C-alpha positions in Angstrom: 31.2 74.4 86.2 33.6 72.5 88.4 33.7 73.7 92.2 37.3 72.7 93.4 38.1 73.0 97.3 40.8 74.7 98.0 44.1 72.4 99.6 45.2 74.3 103.2 48.4 74.0 104.7 49.4 71.7 106.9 52.3 72.1 108.8 54.8 69.1 109.1 54.3 67.0 111.9 58.9 68.5 112.5 57.7 72.0 112.3 55.3 71.6 115.1 56.3 73.6 118.2 54.7 72.4 121.9 54.0 76.0 122.5 51.3 76.2 119.4 50.6 72.9 120.3 49.5 74.0 123.6 48.3 77.6 122.5 45.6 75.8 120.4 44.7 73.2 123.2 43.7 76.0 126.1 40.5 77.1 124.4 37.5 75.2 126.1 35.9 75.2 122.7 38.9 73.9 120.6 39.6 71.2 123.5 36.0 69.8 123.2 36.9 69.6 119.6 40.5 67.5 119.9 38.2 65.3 122.5 34.9 64.3 120.1 37.6 63.7 116.9 39.8 61.4 119.4 36.5 59.7 120.5 34.4 59.7 117.0 37.1 59.6 114.1 37.4 61.9 111.5 34.0 63.7 111.0 33.1 66.8 108.1 32.8 70.1 109.0 29.5 70.4 109.3 29.5 66.8 112.0 32.3 68.9 114.1 30.2 71.9 114.5 27.3 70.4 116.1 29.5 70.5 119.5 28.3 73.7 119.5 25.8 75.0 117.2 25.5 78.5 118.9 29.1 79.3 118.0 29.2 81.5 115.0 30.1 80.1 112.1 33.5 82.5 111.8 34.3 81.6 115.6 34.7 77.8 114.7 36.8 78.4 111.4 38.8 80.3 113.4 38.9 77.3 115.8 39.6 74.7 113.3 42.2 77.1 111.7 44.2 77.7 115.0 43.9 73.6 115.4 44.8 72.8 111.9 47.8 75.5 112.1 49.5 74.0 115.2 49.8 70.9 113.6 46.9 69.1 115.4 44.1 68.4 112.8 44.1 67.9 108.7 41.1 69.8 107.3 40.5 67.9 103.9 38.5 68.2 100.8 36.3 65.3 100.6 33.6 65.8 97.4 31.5 68.6 98.2 32.8 68.4 102.3 35.9 68.8 104.2 37.1 66.1 106.3 38.9 67.2 109.9 41.0 64.2 111.0 42.7 64.9 114.2 46.9 63.8 113.7 47.0 61.7 116.7 50.4 59.4 115.5 51.8 61.9 114.3 51.0 64.4 117.4 52.3 61.4 119.5 55.4 60.5 118.0 56.4 64.3 118.2 55.3 64.7 121.9 54.7 61.4 123.3 52.2 61.5 125.9 50.7 64.4 125.0 47.2 63.9 123.8 46.7 61.2 126.5 47.6 63.6 129.5 45.3 66.7 128.1 42.5 64.1 126.5 
């Protein structure tokens, strides 16, 4: 039996709304995750969760979903894991200087 990872929806960068991005970045835990991805590049979900291992998995999943739905990250299957990638070039093209000023 083979397991398939579910493909998650990612908004097109043209549909990304500034207020949604700012809301996603307003939470300290989500902002720290974005900082980690900006500094270290793509990471597995397990590597991302090491930032604060005391955070419940459900809360961490909610943070990832909020960031993905805001258009800030991609969360894609990579074998038996998932890789989280900052959509920096796309966000910089849509909102020049935003990530630099926040990070």
